[in-house]
C-alpha positions as CSV (number, residue, x, y, z in Angstrom):
1,M,0.0,0.0,0.0
2,A,0.9,3.7,-0.3
3,G,3.0,4.7,2.7
4,G,4.6,1.3,3.2
5,T,1.8,-0.6,4.9
6,T,2.0,-4.4,4.2
7,F,-0.8,-6.8,5.0
8,H,-0.1,-10.6,5.4
9,F,-3.0,-13.0,5.7
10,T,-2.6,-16.3,7.4
11,D,-4.4,-19.0,9.2
12,E,-1.4,-19.8,11.6
13,P,-1.9,-19.8,15.5
14,L,-2.1,-16.4,17.2
15,G,1.1,-16.7,19.0
16,T,2.9,-17.4,15.8
17,V,1.3,-14.5,14.0
18,L,2.1,-12.3,16.9
19,R,5.7,-13.4,17.1
20,R,6.2,-12.8,13.4
21,A,4.8,-9.3,13.8
22,F,7.2,-8.4,16.6
23,D,10.2,-9.8,14.7
24,A,9.1,-7.7,11.6
25,A,8.6,-4.5,13.9
26,V,12.1,-4.7,15.1
27,G,11.3,-3.1,18.6
28,K,8.5,-0.8,17.3
29,D,4.8,-1.1,18.4
30,V,2.6,-3.9,16.9
31,R,-1.0,-3.1,16.3
32,L,-3.8,-5.6,15.6
33,G,-6.2,-4.9,12.9
34,G,-9.3,-6.6,11.9
35,G,-12.9,-7.0,13.1
36,P,-14.2,-7.8,16.5
37,A,-13.8,-11.5,16.1
38,T,-10.0,-11.1,15.4
39,I,-9.6,-8.7,18.5
40,Q,-11.6,-11.0,20.7
41,Q,-9.4,-13.9,20.0
42,Y,-6.3,-12.1,21.0
43,V,-7.9,-10.5,24.1
44,R,-9.1,-13.9,25.3
45,A,-5.5,-15.5,24.6
46,G,-4.1,-12.6,26.9
47,L,-1.9,-11.3,24.0
48,V,-3.0,-7.7,24.0
49,D,-1.2,-5.3,26.3
50,E,-3.2,-2.2,25.5
51,L,-6.6,-1.5,23.9
52,H,-7.6,1.9,22.6
53,L,-11.3,2.1,22.3
54,A,-13.1,5.0,20.3
55,I,-16.7,5.0,21.5
56,V,-19.2,7.0,19.2
57,P,-22.8,7.7,20.2
58,L,-24.3,6.1,17.1
59,L,-27.0,3.5,17.2
60,V,-26.7,1.2,14.2
61,G,-28.7,-1.8,15.7
62,R,-26.7,-4.6,14.3
63,G,-23.2,-5.8,13.7
64,E,-20.6,-7.6,16.0
65,R,-20.0,-6.3,19.4
66,L,-16.3,-5.9,20.3
67,L,-16.6,-6.9,24.0
68,D,-18.8,-9.9,23.5
69,H,-17.3,-13.3,24.2
70,V,-14.3,-11.9,26.1
71,A,-15.5,-12.0,29.7
72,E,-12.5,-13.8,31.1
73,G,-10.0,-12.0,29.1
74,I,-11.2,-8.4,29.7
75,E,-11.2,-8.8,33.5
76,G,-7.3,-8.5,33.2
77,Y,-7.6,-4.9,32.1
78,R,-8.1,-1.6,33.8
79,V,-9.0,1.9,32.4
80,A,-5.8,3.9,32.2
81,E,-7.2,7.0,30.6
82,M,-10.5,8.2,29.3
83,V,-11.1,11.4,27.3
84,S,-14.5,12.6,26.1
85,S,-16.0,15.1,23.8
86,P,-19.5,15.4,22.4
87,A,-18.4,13.5,19.4
88,A,-16.5,10.5,21.0
89,T,-15.1,8.9,24.0
90,H,-11.6,7.5,24.0
91,A,-10.8,4.9,26.6
92,R,-7.3,3.4,26.9
93,L,-7.4,0.0,28.7
94,V,-4.0,-1.6,29.8
95,R,-3.4,-5.1,31.0
96,R,-3.1,-5.2,34.9
């Protein structure tokens, strides 16, 4: 992609994919991308150190909910920062 972003698609185990991402990042941050199902898998596996949630007051009525199916995994986080405006609330959750 323009700007140097590269995407790799794989069906390898989560830990393998994350290790490859860390190796490729050479000390830089690694960010997960994907839909709720992808993020949920990493949270449940305890592989996410920090979550940045942007919460927008928009009612759409359907779609996948990010925090469904992660009850045990999300208990290991605390809210480290929360900033709100009329347009959105940004919450930063970090692993305890």
